[in-house]
Structure formats: structure tokens, C-alpha cells
C-alpha positions as CSV (number, residue, x, y, z in Angstrom):
1,M,139.8,108.4,112.9
2,L,140.0,105.3,110.9
3,S,138.7,105.4,107.2
4,R,135.6,103.8,106.1
5,N,137.3,101.0,104.3
6,V,139.7,100.3,107.2
7,L,136.8,100.0,109.4
8,R,135.0,97.7,107.1
9,Y,137.8,95.5,105.8
10,G,141.0,96.5,107.7
11,R,142.6,98.1,104.6
12,E,142.3,101.2,102.5
13,D,141.8,99.8,99.0
14,E,138.4,99.6,97.5
15,P,136.8,96.2,96.9
16,A,136.8,95.1,93.3
17,P,133.8,96.0,91.2
18,R,131.4,93.4,90.1
19,R,129.2,93.0,87.0
20,T,126.5,90.7,85.9
21,L,126.9,89.0,82.6
22,R,124.4,86.8,80.7
23,A,125.0,83.8,78.4
24,G,121.4,83.1,77.2
25,P,119.5,81.7,80.2
26,L,122.7,81.7,82.4
27,A,123.7,84.7,84.6
28,A,127.2,85.0,86.1
29,T,129.1,87.6,88.2
30,L,132.2,89.0,86.8
31,L,134.6,89.7,89.6
32,N,138.4,90.2,89.2
33,A,138.2,88.9,85.6
34,E,136.7,85.6,86.9
35,L,133.2,84.3,86.5
36,R,131.5,83.4,89.8
37,W,128.1,82.2,90.8
38,I,127.0,80.9,87.4
39,R,123.2,80.5,87.8
40,L,120.2,79.2,86.0
41,G,117.4,81.1,87.7
42,E,117.9,80.5,91.4
43,R,120.0,77.3,90.8
44,E,123.7,77.7,91.1
45,V,125.4,75.7,88.3
46,L,129.0,76.4,89.0
47,R,130.5,78.5,91.8
48,R,133.6,79.8,90.3
49,V,136.1,79.0,87.4
50,Y,139.6,80.3,87.9
51,M,143.3,79.8,87.0
52,A,145.8,78.9,89.8
53,V,149.6,78.9,90.0
54,R,150.5,77.0,93.2
55,D,154.2,76.9,94.3
56,E,156.1,74.0,95.8
57,N,154.4,74.5,99.3
58,W,150.9,74.9,97.8
59,G,151.1,78.6,98.2
60,T,149.0,80.7,95.7
61,V,151.1,82.9,93.6
62,P,149.1,86.2,92.9
63,G,148.6,87.3,89.3
64,L,148.6,90.8,87.6
65,I,146.1,91.4,84.8
66,D,146.6,93.6,81.8
67,N,145.3,94.0,78.2
68,Y,141.8,93.4,79.6
69,R,138.9,93.6,77.1
70,I,135.1,92.7,77.5
71,E,132.3,92.8,74.9
72,E,128.6,92.1,75.4
73,G,125.8,91.6,73.0
74,A,123.2,89.2,71.4
75,G,122.7,87.4,74.7
76,G,126.4,86.6,75.2
77,F,129.9,88.1,76.0
78,A,133.5,87.8,75.1
79,I,136.4,88.5,77.6
80,S,140.2,88.4,77.0
81,Y,143.3,89.4,79.1
82,D,146.8,88.6,79.9
83,C,147.9,87.5,83.4
84,E,151.4,87.4,84.9
85,H,152.5,85.5,88.1
86,K,155.9,86.7,89.3
87,Q,157.2,85.9,92.8
88,D,160.7,84.9,93.8
89,E,162.0,82.4,91.1
90,I,158.4,81.9,89.7
91,H,157.5,83.8,86.4
92,F,154.6,82.5,84.5
93,R,152.4,84.3,81.9
94,W,149.2,83.2,80.3
95,H,146.4,84.6,78.0
96,A,142.7,84.0,78.8
97,T,139.6,84.0,76.8
98,I,136.0,83.5,78.1
99,T,133.0,83.4,75.8
100,G,129.4,83.0,76.7
101,N,126.6,82.5,74.0
102,R,122.9,82.8,74.0
103,S,122.5,78.9,74.0
104,G,123.8,78.8,77.7
105,S,127.4,77.7,76.9
106,I,130.4,79.3,78.4
107,F,134.0,78.4,77.2
108,W,137.3,79.2,79.1
109,T,140.7,78.8,77.5
110,M,144.2,79.3,79.1
111,D,147.3,79.5,77.0
112,G,150.5,80.0,79.1
113,Q,154.2,79.8,79.1
114,A,156.8,79.5,81.9
115,L,159.3,82.4,81.6
116,T,161.7,80.9,84.2
117,T,162.5,77.4,85.5
118,F,160.8,76.8,88.8
119,R,159.1,74.2,91.0
120,R,155.4,74.0,91.2
121,N,152.6,71.9,92.5
122,R,149.9,73.0,90.0
123,I,149.3,75.3,87.1
124,G,145.8,75.2,85.6
125,L,142.1,75.9,85.5
126,C,140.0,75.0,88.5
127,V,136.3,74.5,88.6
128,L,134.1,74.8,91.8
129,H,130.9,72.9,92.1
130,P,128.5,74.4,94.6
131,L,127.5,72.3,97.7
132,A,123.8,73.1,98.0
133,E,123.1,71.8,94.5
134,C,125.7,69.0,94.4
135,V,126.0,67.2,97.8
136,G,124.6,63.8,97.5
137,A,123.4,64.5,93.9
138,P,124.0,62.0,91.1
139,C,126.4,62.7,88.3
140,T,127.8,61.1,85.1
141,L,131.5,61.0,84.7
142,E,133.4,60.6,81.4
143,H,137.0,59.4,82.0
144,I,139.9,60.1,79.7
145,D,139.8,56.5,78.4
146,G,136.3,57.2,77.1
147,S,134.5,55.1,79.6
148,I,131.2,56.4,81.2
149,E,130.5,56.0,85.0
150,E,127.3,56.8,86.8
151,S,128.3,58.2,90.2
152,G,127.4,61.0,92.7
153,F,128.8,63.7,94.8
154,P,129.4,62.4,98.3
155,R,127.2,63.4,101.2
156,L,129.8,63.1,103.9
157,I,133.2,64.6,103.2
158,A,135.2,62.2,101.1
159,P,138.7,61.9,102.5
160,Y,140.3,61.4,99.0
161,Q,139.4,62.3,95.5
162,P,135.9,61.0,94.6
163,F,136.3,61.4,90.8
164,L,139.5,60.6,88.9
165,S,140.8,60.7,85.3
166,L,138.1,63.1,84.1
167,R,137.3,64.4,80.7
168,A,133.8,65.6,81.7
169,V,131.3,65.8,84.6
170,T,127.6,66.0,84.1
171,H,125.0,66.9,86.9
172,T,121.4,67.7,87.2
173,V,120.8,71.4,87.8
174,S,117.0,71.3,87.9
175,P,114.3,68.8,86.7
176,G,115.0,68.0,83.1
177,V,118.2,70.2,82.9
178,R,121.7,68.9,83.1
179,A,125.1,70.7,83.1
180,R,128.0,69.3,81.4
181,V,131.6,70.5,82.2
182,E,134.3,69.2,79.8
183,F,138.0,69.5,80.3
184,E,140.9,69.6,77.9
185,G,144.7,69.9,78.1
186,E,145.6,67.7,81.0
187,E,144.2,65.0,83.2
188,F,141.5,66.4,85.6
189,E,140.2,65.0,89.0
190,T,137.8,66.2,91.7
191,E,138.6,66.8,95.4
192,D,136.1,67.4,98.3
193,Q,137.1,70.8,99.4
194,R,135.0,70.5,102.6
195,N,138.1,68.8,104.0
196,W,139.4,72.4,104.3
197,T,136.0,73.9,105.1
198,D,135.6,75.3,101.5
199,A,132.0,75.1,100.5
200,S,132.6,73.4,97.1
201,F,133.9,70.4,95.2
202,K,136.9,71.3,93.1
203,T,137.8,69.8,89.7
204,Y,141.4,70.6,88.8
205,S,144.4,69.3,86.7
206,T,147.6,67.6,87.7
207,P,146.4,64.6,89.6
208,L,147.8,64.2,93.1
209,R,148.9,60.7,92.3
210,L,151.8,62.1,90.3
211,A,154.8,63.3,92.1
212,Y,154.9,66.8,93.4
213,P,156.5,69.4,93.4
214,T,157.8,69.1,89.9
215,T,160.0,71.4,87.9
216,I,158.6,73.3,84.9
217,E,161.3,74.4,82.5
218,A,161.6,77.9,81.1
219,G,159.8,78.1,77.7
220,A,157.4,75.2,78.6
221,E,153.8,75.9,77.4
222,V,150.6,75.0,79.1
223,H,147.2,74.9,77.3
224,Q,143.9,74.1,79.0
225,S,140.2,74.6,78.4
226,V,136.8,74.2,80.2
227,D,133.6,74.1,78.3
228,L,130.2,74.4,80.2
229,S,127.0,73.5,78.2
230,L,123.4,72.8,79.3
231,E,121.1,70.0,78.2
232,G,117.3,70.4,78.2
233,V,117.2,74.1,79.0
234,R,114.8,76.6,77.8
235,E,115.6,80.3,77.6
236,E,112.7,81.4,80.0
237,M,114.4,79.3,82.8
238,G,116.9,82.1,83.2
239,A,114.4,84.3,84.9
240,C,115.3,84.8,88.5
241,E,112.8,85.1,91.4
242,Q,112.6,88.4,93.0
243,H,113.0,88.9,96.7
244,G,110.9,92.1,96.6
245,D,112.0,94.9,98.8
246,A,113.8,92.7,101.4
247,M,115.6,89.4,101.8
248,E,114.4,87.2,104.5
249,I,115.8,85.2,107.4
250,R,113.5,82.6,109.1
251,F,113.9,81.2,112.6
252,D,112.6,77.8,113.7
253,V,112.1,78.1,117.5
254,H,111.6,74.3,117.6
255,C,115.0,73.5,116.3
256,R,117.7,74.3,118.8
257,S,121.3,73.3,119.6
258,P,123.4,73.9,122.7
259,L,125.6,76.9,122.4
260,P,129.2,75.6,122.3
261,R,131.5,76.3,125.1
262,L,133.6,79.3,123.8
263,G,137.2,80.0,124.6
264,L,140.2,81.9,123.3
265,A,143.8,80.9,122.7
266,M,146.7,82.3,124.7
267,A,148.4,85.2,122.8
268,S,151.3,84.0,120.5
269,H,153.2,87.3,121.0
270,G,154.3,85.9,124.5
271,E,153.6,89.2,126.5
272,P,151.7,88.9,129.7
273,L,148.1,90.2,130.1
274,H,147.7,93.8,131.2
275,P,145.2,94.4,133.9
276,S,143.0,96.4,131.6
277,E,142.9,93.5,129.1
278,I,142.0,91.0,131.9
279,G,138.9,92.9,132.9
280,L,137.7,93.1,129.2
281,L,138.4,89.4,128.6
282,R,136.6,88.4,131.7
283,R,133.5,90.1,130.4
284,L,133.3,87.5,127.5
285,H,132.4,84.8,130.0
286,L,134.9,82.4,128.6
287,A,134.8,78.6,129.1
288,H,138.5,78.0,128.7
289,L,142.0,79.3,127.6
290,R,143.8,77.3,125.0
291,V,147.6,76.7,125.0
292,E,149.8,74.8,122.7
293,L,152.7,72.7,124.1
294,A,155.3,70.7,122.5
295,L,156.5,68.6,125.5
296,D,159.9,67.9,124.0
297,S,160.7,71.5,123.5
298,G,162.9,73.5,126.0
299,D,160.3,75.9,127.0
300,G,157.3,73.6,127.4
301,Q,157.2,73.7,131.2
302,A,157.6,77.5,131.2
303,T,154.7,77.9,128.8
304,A,152.5,75.7,130.9
305,R,153.2,77.7,134.0
306,R,152.4,80.9,132.2
307,A,149.3,79.4,130.8
308,V,148.2,78.3,134.3
309,G,148.7,81.8,135.6
310,E,146.8,83.6,132.8
311,A,143.9,81.1,133.2
312,A,143.7,81.9,136.8
313,L,143.5,85.6,136.1
314,L,140.7,85.0,133.6
315,G,139.0,82.6,136.0
316,V,138.8,79.8,133.5
317,P,140.3,76.3,133.2
318,L,142.8,75.3,130.4
319,E,142.3,73.6,127.1
320,M,145.8,72.2,126.5
321,M,147.0,71.0,123.0
322,L,149.9,68.6,123.3
323,R,152.4,67.4,120.7
324,M,153.8,64.4,122.5
325,P,157.4,63.2,122.6
326,A,158.2,59.5,122.3
327,A,158.9,59.3,126.1
328,A,155.4,60.4,126.8
329,H,155.0,59.0,130.4
330,G,157.5,61.2,132.2
331,A,156.4,64.3,130.3
332,V,152.7,63.6,131.1
333,Q,153.6,63.3,134.8
334,E,155.5,66.5,134.9
335,L,152.8,68.4,133.0
336,A,150.1,67.1,135.4
337,S,152.1,68.3,138.4
338,I,152.3,71.8,136.9
339,T,148.7,72.1,135.9
340,K,147.3,70.5,139.1
341,G,143.7,69.8,137.8
342,R,143.3,73.0,136.0
343,V,142.9,71.4,132.5
344,V,139.3,70.8,131.3
345,R,140.5,68.9,128.2
346,W,143.7,67.7,126.6
347,L,143.8,68.0,122.7
348,V,146.4,65.3,121.6
349,D,147.9,65.9,118.2
350,G,149.1,62.7,116.8
351,A,149.3,59.1,118.0
352,L,149.2,58.5,121.7
353,P,149.5,55.0,123.3
354,F,146.3,53.9,125.0
355,D,148.0,53.6,128.5
356,V,149.4,57.1,128.2
357,R,145.9,58.4,127.4
358,E,144.7,56.8,130.6
359,S,147.6,58.2,132.6
360,L,147.0,61.6,131.3
361,R,143.2,61.4,132.2
362,D,143.8,59.9,135.6
363,L,146.5,62.3,136.6
364,S,144.7,65.5,135.6
365,G,141.2,64.7,135.6
366,G,140.7,66.4,132.2
367,E,139.1,64.8,129.2
368,V,141.5,63.5,126.4
369,L,140.5,64.1,122.8
370,A,142.2,62.7,119.7
371,G,142.6,64.8,116.6
372,T,144.8,67.1,114.7
373,D,146.2,70.7,115.0
374,A,145.8,70.8,111.1
375,Y,142.8,70.7,108.9
376,F,139.8,68.4,109.0
377,A,141.5,66.6,105.9
378,E,144.2,65.1,108.2
379,L,141.5,63.8,110.7
380,N,139.4,62.5,107.8
381,R,142.4,60.7,106.1
382,H,144.0,59.4,109.2
383,R,141.1,58.3,111.5
384,P,142.5,58.4,115.2
385,D,142.1,55.5,117.6
386,L,139.3,56.7,119.9
387,R,139.8,54.3,122.8
388,G,140.2,56.2,126.1
389,T,139.1,59.5,124.5
390,A,136.2,61.7,125.1
391,G,135.9,63.0,121.5
392,I,137.8,64.4,118.4
393,W,139.1,67.8,117.6
394,F,140.5,69.8,114.6
395,S,141.3,73.4,113.7
396,L,140.0,75.5,110.8
397,N,140.4,78.7,108.8
398,P,138.6,79.8,105.7
399,Q,141.7,80.8,103.6
400,V,143.5,77.6,102.5
401,H,142.8,78.2,98.8
402,A,141.5,81.7,98.3
403,F,141.5,85.0,100.3
404,D,138.8,87.5,99.1
405,E,135.8,88.4,101.3
406,D,133.4,86.4,99.0
407,T,135.2,83.2,99.5
408,L,135.4,83.7,103.3
409,V,131.7,84.1,103.5
410,E,131.1,81.2,101.0
411,N,133.2,78.9,103.3
412,L,131.1,79.5,106.4
413,A,128.8,76.7,105.1
414,G,131.8,74.4,104.9
415,Q,132.3,74.6,108.7
416,R,128.8,73.0,109.1
417,E,129.9,70.2,106.9
418,A,133.1,69.5,108.6
419,V,131.4,69.2,112.0
420,G,128.7,66.9,110.5
421,S,131.3,64.6,109.0
422,A,133.3,64.7,112.3
423,R,130.2,63.4,114.2
424,A,129.8,60.6,111.7
425,I,133.4,59.6,112.7
426,C,133.1,59.8,116.5
427,G,129.4,59.0,117.1
428,D,128.1,60.5,120.2
429,R,131.4,61.9,121.4
430,P,131.9,65.6,121.4
431,V,133.4,67.4,118.5
432,V,135.8,70.3,119.4
433,V,137.0,72.9,116.9
434,S,140.1,74.5,118.2
435,P,141.2,77.0,117.1
436,V,139.2,78.9,114.5
437,T,141.4,81.6,112.9
438,L,141.2,83.8,109.8
439,K,144.5,82.8,108.4
440,P,146.4,79.6,108.5
441,R,148.7,79.4,111.6
442,F,151.2,77.1,109.7
443,N,151.5,75.1,106.4
444,P,151.1,71.3,107.2
445,D,151.5,70.5,103.6
446,A,154.8,72.3,102.9
447,T,157.6,70.4,101.3
448,S,160.3,73.0,102.0
449,P,160.6,75.8,104.5
450,D,158.0,78.5,104.1
451,R,159.4,81.9,103.1
452,S,159.3,84.6,105.8
453,S,157.2,87.7,105.2
454,R,158.7,90.2,102.9
455,L,159.8,93.6,104.2
456,G,156.8,95.8,105.1
457,E,154.3,92.9,104.9
458,L,152.3,91.5,107.8
459,P,153.2,88.0,109.0
460,P,151.5,85.3,106.9
461,Q,149.4,84.3,110.0
462,V,147.9,87.9,110.4
463,D,144.9,89.2,108.5
464,P,144.2,92.9,108.8
465,R,140.4,92.1,108.6
466,Q,140.9,90.8,112.2
467,M,140.2,94.3,113.5
468,S,137.4,95.1,111.0
469,L,133.6,94.9,110.8
470,F,133.9,92.2,108.3
471,G,135.8,90.2,110.9
472,A,132.8,90.6,113.2
473,C,130.4,89.5,110.5
474,W,132.4,86.5,109.6
475,T,132.8,85.5,113.4
476,L,129.0,85.7,113.7
477,G,128.6,83.4,110.6
478,S,131.2,80.9,111.9
479,L,129.6,80.6,115.3
480,K,126.2,80.2,113.7
481,Y,127.2,77.3,111.5
482,L,129.3,75.6,114.1
483,A,126.7,75.8,116.8
484,E,123.8,74.7,114.5
485,A,126.0,71.7,113.4
486,G,126.4,70.6,117.0
487,A,130.0,71.6,117.9
488,H,130.6,70.9,121.6
489,S,133.4,73.7,122.1
490,V,135.0,76.2,119.9
491,T,138.2,78.2,120.5
492,Y,138.4,81.5,118.6
493,Y,141.5,83.5,117.8
494,E,143.7,84.6,120.7
495,T,143.3,87.0,123.8
496,T,145.3,90.0,122.6
497,G,147.3,91.3,119.6
498,W,146.7,91.3,115.9
499,R,145.6,87.6,116.0
500,G,143.3,88.3,119.0
501,V,140.0,89.8,120.1
502,M,141.6,93.2,121.1
503,E,144.7,95.3,120.6
504,R,147.5,95.3,123.2
505,S,147.5,98.3,125.4
506,K,150.7,99.5,123.7
507,G,149.2,99.3,120.3
508,S,150.1,97.7,117.0
509,D,153.7,97.0,115.9
510,T,153.1,98.3,112.4
511,A,150.8,100.9,110.6
512,R,150.0,98.1,108.2
513,F,147.6,96.8,110.9
514,S,145.2,99.6,111.8
515,S,143.9,99.4,115.4
516,I,143.3,101.4,118.5
517,A,145.7,100.8,121.3
518,G,143.9,99.0,124.1
519,G,140.7,99.0,122.1
520,V,138.7,95.8,121.2
521,F,138.0,94.5,117.8
522,P,134.4,94.5,116.5
523,L,134.4,90.7,116.6
524,Y,134.8,91.0,120.5
525,H,131.2,92.3,120.6
526,V,129.9,89.2,118.8
527,L,131.7,86.9,121.3
528,A,130.5,89.1,124.1
529,A,126.9,88.8,123.1
530,A,127.3,85.0,122.8
531,G,129.0,84.8,126.1
532,E,126.1,86.2,127.9
533,F,124.2,83.1,126.8
534,A,126.7,80.6,128.0
535,G,124.8,77.3,128.8
536,G,121.9,78.5,126.6
537,S,120.8,77.5,123.1
538,V,121.2,78.5,119.4
539,V,117.9,78.6,117.4
540,R,118.2,77.6,113.8
541,A,118.1,80.5,111.3
542,E,117.8,80.1,107.5
543,S,118.7,82.9,105.3
544,D,117.3,83.0,101.7
545,A,120.6,84.7,100.6
546,P,123.3,83.4,103.0
547,L,126.1,84.8,101.0
548,A,124.5,88.3,101.6
549,A,123.4,88.2,105.1
550,D,122.7,85.7,108.0
551,A,121.8,85.6,111.7
552,L,122.8,83.9,114.9
553,A,119.9,83.4,117.3
554,L,120.6,82.9,121.0
555,C,118.0,81.8,123.7
556,D,118.2,81.1,127.4
557,G,114.6,80.6,128.8
558,A,112.6,83.6,128.1
559,R,115.7,85.7,127.3
560,W,117.0,85.9,123.7
561,C,119.3,87.7,121.4
562,I,119.5,87.8,117.6
563,L,122.7,89.0,115.9
564,V,122.3,89.9,112.2
565,A,125.2,90.4,109.8
566,N,125.4,92.1,106.4
567,F,128.4,90.4,104.7
568,G,128.3,92.6,101.6
569,R,129.3,96.0,100.4
570,E,125.8,97.4,99.7
571,P,123.1,98.4,102.3
572,L,120.5,95.6,102.8
573,R,116.9,95.5,104.0
574,I,116.2,92.3,105.8
575,R,113.0,90.8,107.0
576,L,113.0,88.5,110.1
577,L,110.3,85.9,110.2
578,G,109.2,82.9,112.3
579,A,110.2,84.1,115.8
580,M,107.5,85.0,118.3
581,F,108.8,88.4,119.0
582,A,107.6,90.4,122.0
583,A,107.9,94.2,122.3
584,P,109.7,96.1,123.4
585,L,112.8,95.1,121.5
586,R,116.2,96.7,122.0
587,L,118.5,97.3,119.0
588,R,122.1,98.1,118.9
589,R,124.2,98.7,115.8
590,L,127.8,97.9,115.1
591,D,128.6,99.7,111.8
592,E,131.0,102.2,110.4
593,H,129.3,105.1,112.3
594,S,129.4,103.4,115.7
595,V,132.2,101.0,115.7
596,E,135.1,103.3,116.6
597,W,133.3,104.2,119.8
598,A,132.5,100.6,120.5
599,M,136.2,99.7,120.0
600,Q,137.4,102.3,122.5
601,L,134.6,102.0,125.1
602,P,133.5,98.4,124.8
603,E,132.0,98.2,128.3
604,A,129.6,101.1,127.4
605,L,128.0,99.4,124.3
606,R,125.9,97.0,126.4
607,D,124.4,99.7,128.5
608,A,124.3,102.4,126.0
609,A,121.1,104.1,124.8
610,S,119.8,102.0,121.9
611,E,117.1,102.1,119.3
612,S,113.8,100.4,119.9
613,I,111.9,98.4,117.3
614,E,108.3,97.2,117.1
615,P,107.4,93.9,115.3
616,R,104.6,94.1,112.9
617,D,102.5,91.0,112.1
618,G,105.1,88.8,113.7
619,R,108.0,90.1,111.7
620,L,110.8,92.6,111.9
621,V,112.3,94.7,109.2
622,L,115.9,95.9,109.6
623,D,118.0,98.1,107.4
624,L,121.8,97.2,107.6
625,A,124.8,99.2,106.4
626,P,127.6,97.3,104.6
627,C,129.6,95.0,106.9
628,A,127.2,95.9,109.8
629,V,126.1,93.8,112.7
630,V,122.7,94.5,114.5
631,I,122.1,93.1,117.9
632,L,118.5,92.6,119.0
633,D,117.7,91.8,122.7
634,G,114.3,90.8,124.0
635,T,112.3,88.5,126.2
636,G,109.2,86.4,125.9
637,W,110.3,84.0,123.1
638,E,110.1,80.9,125.2
639,A,106.7,81.7,126.6
640,Q,105.3,82.3,123.0
641,R,106.7,79.1,121.5
């Protein structure tokens, strides 16, 4: 038996507690000694303010908090603590104060000192501006030379920093109300974090135009502050609207997108597929199997042959990602002879001469796409030559900058933004996202070799939440946003192993990754439900609290399926509106009470006895446990449009 926390999050530790604080009309959530979701009524003013220590490879060095104190009263609060970052040669300690007052001002200070000499890329306070309130919105910039500039947050993802040399940023929160964020201690600038599918703009210190990494000497001090204030606010504006007894998700049956072609990547552990694994993977109705090839490596041809064999076992074509050598012509001809027309698309990472693209397409019959195996940022900053290509591609993961569950859920909306900006680059050509993973597979920004994982730790590419209910919820949200944004094809995860959709028949290599030998992970069931609608449509769903819960709605003629996810740690009541539901409806639950059975006997979940639910007045009301997924099946949607 796996514990409740392992089933929910893949680990035993309890999620950090949260607390609501008020600074006059502002409300904020205190989580891990940081303020998040700073709100004026229903409007988000700032998403998060935090302190970051980034090493020479842009890795985030975790901090340990002590001497923590908090006081509340008179419409405000005061927080103080010490934080220590210690990893390898890095040792940095700082003192924090955060104060909020009844006028709606919040003030952060950071006073730190390096206790050793080390190389770093960034040390300082970071401010996240939310997308919904800021994308395309006007703002006023005050620069460090005292000049004032009227500007605006970009609509499409800005490849480079839109705001430079900042002393302050002011933007409209609601009619007549403006928020001013002022910075002291170093030069600040703003980047568009949607480049990494983060759902925010980030204002930070240490401009990227300066050389990095740089050495900070032992004894060096760092002092910074951030000051948030409101203009034109009245205290009654802080009252939040109430959702009543349930939050709502609405469906627009007239707004549909094709369901992307869904595939998996070949397992990186290198072991062949077991017959029992093949049967379970075939039930996903996959559109392709992805494989990565570096044609100038010694095992490139052997990997290609293995991929051809596994794709044949799964009954799917290949999606082949190529890192091309300088002598591309000969390598392309050899690869075409091995794959023999089994490749549906070639994902080319890096520059490829036009004539080689034509040769690759003509020899194999597969489409050629230009793009990057790194983040959308690389595609956005280095626009590929699209001559002779069928579209563009990029990979994504939600953990470039932060790693907690709340951030992963926030960053789902960033996936929609990345696809939208990619479509602006390539026009009517398809946008392919490949692969989607929970953790980064490699570090494209490293300036020195990455350190290997420490003894007893999971490899840096592995997230224990891969096997959890939260992993299923996140996958549901990812597919919803990518599909509704118009992605043509999406590759998720791998076939088997701790980066896959199911555990290997021999089980996990370590107790730090909890799983059931030969069992599927909960996210398998999300992909299985979607696979049954291959060639169908996704109906747009709008949640009034997308950080708490959301839905993926699938439709194929009169047949439909709605998957609803509770991303949070508390039970939720959710009201579904706008779809013309027809009884009887079939309901299946994937939660901490049913998931172990669903992991061990995945083929039985589809045919198992399930609840039935009756709509009332054109709406459905569902109760979801924490990190639960509910699957609703029905018919008659198309006929009642």
C-alpha cells in the first residue's frame, strides 16, 4: 500500500501550509515564507515576490529558513526570517523583512552576505507579474537615469527583455487603480518568462547584458528592496467576490480545436519493451513514437534500428529528432535506408541546408520541421529558415525556474502562450510540441558541466510526481491548453520507466521513486481517455479558478468525454455549465481511494462499474477529492448543440 501523500505527490512529506494575510485592501497568500497571489479583490496585482540564488549554470540553490517571525494586526503584517543557501562551494546567508500596511503597501528587504567565494549568475529579489492582468496592458517605466517611458507588456512572447534599466514599473490593476513596484539595490530589468512557458513576466536584478557567471567574494554584501504601492485605491475594493458553494467550469460547444496527434518518446533507459508493456501502450492509440538521434554519434544507426522495431511493435510511425552532423547528405541517405518510410516527421534541431531538407523529405516521405530541442526561447530568439519545412517544433517543461506544485499549475497557461506565439512565427504551418516532460531533460544554458546527482538522490531528469495523481492532473491541464491553443502534435514523456507512463515490469531502481512493478502511472489514464478520441475535437473549457481546477472536454460526433482535475490539496465542489448534457452519464474517479487499483489493473478501469450522475437544469455538480481526476462519458452532445 502506498501512502496518501505518495499517491498524491509521489513523496511522503506534507505540502507546506498556507495562510492569507491582508495589507489594507490587498490580500496575499503566505507560502514557504513568500507572498504569492497578491490580489485586489478578484484582480491579481503580483503573482509572487521571492529571493533567488542561481549558480553558474542557472541552477536554483535551495535555502533553509530559520528565526522565522510573523505578526498581524491593524490591517497589516510584519514578517522576518534568515535564510541560508549552502551547496558545494556556494554559501550565502541573508535576512528578510516583509511588511504590509493598511494603506495597501507591501515592502520587501533583503540584506545578505557571501560566506564563501563562488561563481554565480544571479543573487537577488524577483517579482512576477501575472499574465491575465498584464499581457498587452499599458505600463509606465521609470528608468535608473530618472527618465519616464510609456510602454506596455507584450502580447506575443518577447524574445528579449522588453523593459531595461528599471527603477519602477507602474501598471493598471482595475479602472482608476494603478500598482507601482519600485526597486532598489541594483539595476533591474524584465523578461518574458513565457519563453520557458512560465505564466508571468519577471523583473529581476543583474542585467543579462553584464557578463556571467561572475565571482562573488567571501564577505561581499548584497542589499535590495522592492516596494509595492497602490494609487487610486479605496479600502472597500479589497472585498472579493464569492463563488458560493462551488466553483464553475463553462464549456463552449461552438469553440472547438482538433485534438493533437499524441505520441510518446522511446524510453531513455535503453531496455526493450516487455510484451505486457506493449499491450498496455497499444491501448493508448498513439499516433507516433519519438526517438532522438545524433547522426555523428557511434550508436546512431543502432538507435534508429531499435526505434524502427519498437514502433512496429506499437503499430505506429516514428517521429525522429535529428541533430545533424556537418556531412549531412551521407548521414541522411543511411538513415532513410534504415527507416524505410516509417517516419511521419523529422524534427531537425539546428540549421540544415535547404537541399538536405529536400533530400530528407524525398528519401523518406516524412515531413521536415525546423525548431529546437530546447525551450521556446531558443526558437523565438533564433527564428529558423522555414523553406522546405512543414512547420516548427520545440520542447517544454514547467520547471525551468521553480519546482513546487503551485508553480507547475500556474505554468500550464504558459503553454497556451507558447503555441500562440509559435503560430505567429510559422503562419499556417503546424506547431509540434515534442517532448513535454515534468523536469528538464538537459540544461541548454549551462556554462560548465552539470553536476551529477548526489548519492541517494533521483537523477535531475526524474520527478517523483511522474507516478502521482498530481502528475495526472498536470497532464490533463497541459493537454487542455496545448489543444485549445491549436498544437498539431504533442509528444508526452516516455514509454516506460520513471520518465514514462508506466513502470517497467521489473520495478523501480530505487525506493525514492515509489511505483508498482508493471503498473501504469495515473497520467496513463488521462492519455488513454484522450487516445479514444483520436481524430476528434477538444471543446473549449473556461474555469473561474484555473489554479484550483480545470477540465479537458473531448468530442467525436455524438460521443464525448470530460475530464476534470482538482489541482489542489483540499476537496472541491465544481459546477459544470454550458454543455448540453444528456443522461445517463457515466462517471469514473481516479483518486487516492481508487488509484492503486487503477495502476495495477489499468485495462479494467474502462469497463469497471462506475457511478452514474444526472444533470439538473443543464448543469452537473461534482465533488472532487484533492489531486483527483473525474472522467465523465456520455452521448448526445453533438445532437443538442
